N, C-alpha and C positions, 0 to 999 in steps of 0.2 A: 765371711760366709753368712748367708741368711739361714737361720736355723729352721725357718718354715720349710725349707727344702729337705730337711733331715727327716721329718716325720709329719705326715698328715693323716688325720683320722676323721672320717665322717660317719656319724652314727644315726641309726633309726631304731628307736627302742620305745617300749611302753612298759612302765613299771608295774602295771596291772595285768600284763600279758607277758609271760616269761619267754620272750623271743626278742632277738635283736639282730641287726645287720650293721656291719661296719665295713668301710673301705679304708684300708691302711696302705699308705705309700711311704716308702723309705728310699733314701739315697745315701751314697758314700758309706755303705755298710753299717748305718746307724738308724734307729737304735735296735739293740737286741730286745727280744721279748723273753725275759728270764724264765727259768723253770717255775712252773706253777701247775695247779690243777683246779678243777671246778666240777660241779655236778651236772653241768649242761653238756649236751652233745654239741660239738663244734665241727662245722664243715666249711672248708676253705676252697675257693676257686681262685687259682693263680692267674691273674690277668697278664702280667708281664714280669720279666726278670727271673732271677733265681735266688733262693735262700736255702740255708741248711736247716732242715727240720729234725728235731730230736723228739720222738714220740715213743714212750715205753721202752727206752733204751735202744731204739732203732734209729740210725742216722740215714738221711738221704738228702740230696739236693733237688729242689723242685724245679720244674720246667713250666713255661707258659701253657695253660690249658689243663694242668694237673688239678685233680680234685683230691683234697687231703681230708681224711676222716680221723676225728679224735673222739674216742669214747668218753663217757662220763668218768671222772676221777682219774683220767690218765695223766701222768706226769709228762709235760711237753714244754718245749722251748723253740723259738725261731730266731735264727741268726742271719740277717741279710749279709750277702757276700760283698766284700769290699769292692767298690767301683761299679757295682751293678745296682741299678734302680730295681725296685721290687714293689709291685702293686697287687693286692689281693682283696677279694671280697670275702667277708667272714660272717657266717651264719651261726648264731647261738640259739639253742632252744632247750628248755627243760622238759623232761618227759612228763611232768605234771600237766603240760599243755595238752597232751593227747591222751590223758586219762590213766596214768600209771597207778593212781590210787583206787581206781575202780576195779573191783574183783570180777574179772571175766576171763574166758579162756585166752583171748588175745593178749591181755595183760600178763597173765601167768606164764604163757608160752614164749612171749617175745620181749615185752617191755621190761618186766622185772629182772629176768636174767641179764639183759643188756645193762641195766642200771647197776646190778649187783656185781658185775664183772665176770659172770659166767660166759658171756659172749664178748667178743672183741671185734674191732674193725680191722679189715685189711687197711693198711695205712694210706695207700695212694692208689688212685684210679687214673690211668693215663689214656691218651687218645686212642691207643690201640687195644685197650682193655675191653673185654666183653661188656656190652650194655652201656658203654660210655656215653653215647649220644643221648639215650633216653634219660640216664641219670643226670647228665649235664643240663638237659632241658628242664627236667623236674626241679633241679636245684635253682636254676636261674629264674624259673617261674615263681618259686617260693620267695626269692629275694626281691623280685619286682613287685610282687603283691605286698610284701612287708614294707617296701619303700613307699609305695603309692597310698596304702592304707585307705582304700576306697570304701564305699558303703558295704557293710557286712563282711569286711575282709577277714575278720577273725575266724568266722565259720569256714570260709574258703581256705584259709591258711592251714587250719587244722586238717582239713581233707588233703591238702597238698603235701603236708608233712608226713601223713600216713602213707601216701602214695610213694614218697621218696624213700621211706623206710622199707616199704614193700619191694621196691626195686633193688635196694641194697641187700635185703635178705635173699631175694630170688636169684640174684646174680652172684651170690656167695661172697659178698663183701662184708657180711656180718657172719661170723663163724664161732663155733665153740672155742673157748679159750683153753689153751694147753696150760695146765696148772703146774707150777714149779715152786716147791717149798723154799728153795734157796733164793729164787727171784723175788718171791713175796717178802722174805725177810729183809733182803737188800732194799726193796722199795719202802718198807715200813721204816727202816732206819733213815733213809733219805727224807721221807715225809716228816719225820720227827725233827730232824735238823732244820729243814726249811721252815717248818712251823715256828720253831724257836727263834730263828733269825727274823721272821716276819713279826713276831710279837716283841722282840727285844732289840731291834736294829738301832734304836736310839741310845742304847746302853753300850757299855764296853762288852765286846764279844771275844771270848778267849777260846782258842783252838782246844786247849786242854779241857775246858768245860764241855764243848761240843763233842769232843771225843768220848767223854764220860757218858754222855747221853746214849751213845752207841755201844758202850762197854769196849771201846778200842783204846789202844795207845795213841798218842798224838800222831806219831809217824804213820801208823796203820790207817788212822782216820783220814789223814790228808791224802794218802794214796787211794783209799777207797772213794773218797768224795770226787777226786779228779777223774778216776776211772769211770764212775757212774755218770757224771755230769759234763765231763769234757773240759772243765775249768777248775782252778783251785778254789778252795773254800774262801780264802781271803779275797780273791778276785770276785767271787759271787757276792760276798758281803759288800764290797765297795760298789759294785754295779747296782745292787739293790738299793743302797743308800743314795746313790746318784739319781736313780729313778724317782725316789721320793723327793729329792731336792728339786729336780726338774719340774715335778708336778707343782710344788709350792712356788717356784719361780713363775710359773704360768698362771696359777690360780690364787695367789695371795699377794698382799702388799708388804709382807714381812721383810725386814732388812736381811741382806745376804748373810750377815754374821749369825742372825737368828735361824735362818734356814739351814745353815751349815750345822748348827748345834742340834736343831730338831731332827736332822737327818742322820745324826750319829757321828758327825765329824767334830772333834774337840779342838781342832787346829784349823784356823781359817786359811792359812797359806796352803796347807795340805789339801783342803777342800777345793780351793781354786785350781791347784795343780791337777788334781784327779779329774775335776770336771772338764777342764780344757783338754786333757789327754783323751777323755772318752767322747766328748761332744764336739771337739775341735774349735770351740768358742769359749769365752769366759762366761761365768754366770750372768754378769751384767749384759753382755751381748745377747745371750740366750733370752733373757727377760725382755729386752728391747725388741727383739725380732718377733716375739710372741704377742706383742701388743696389737 
């Protein structure tokens, strides 16, 4: 199998301008985009195929033409469905780009509540949803301008992003968030655990220690984690380490045994077995296909 068919990403980004566009294509149900969060707004246009989205503990399967909205700091993951190819265009932008730090009525009324979590997005806009065509056209225009990056595109793009947010507000796809103390506590515990895994994935990670972070027993913690994220904690850790290994295989000349070690696997045969189980190819085959 050619691993280039597993995952293709084309990016248009500018480090001095907090905005990026990516086209991501997957096949054969790989790879998952594991649970994570970021301070950017993320808006996805699904070109083809279907995938399972998990955003703020809501699950749904996307359809071609769907517009997916992800608020700042929302926990989310994407799982391509086995045997279905999936292509999506992904827009990221930080609210700094359109002036969240400027103290004016628009910022105080709309942008800061959106960033702080007082507002939330309706997760999905479908073809039959109110305002769909206008929102779709606005989104695709932003993406086209970001890809082309013609003269003065930064000024034009800021205006277009404001127009896009206006359409989302006016069609009630940005609404006041319903506050739940229990949901907030659950999310804080999950974030704490995911942060710990991200910072310590190269080390030995014990379920007992992760459970202590949440003040749970190991059994309660394992049930809690799987209920919230849909996979077991150990499955998540293995997949997280494999993502790190795949990145090193593609972007470094390190020996495979060193990549295994740096990714948190202390046994090469276990690393090879887990990698092939997840990616359907060996680490060597993956590296060769990425050249």
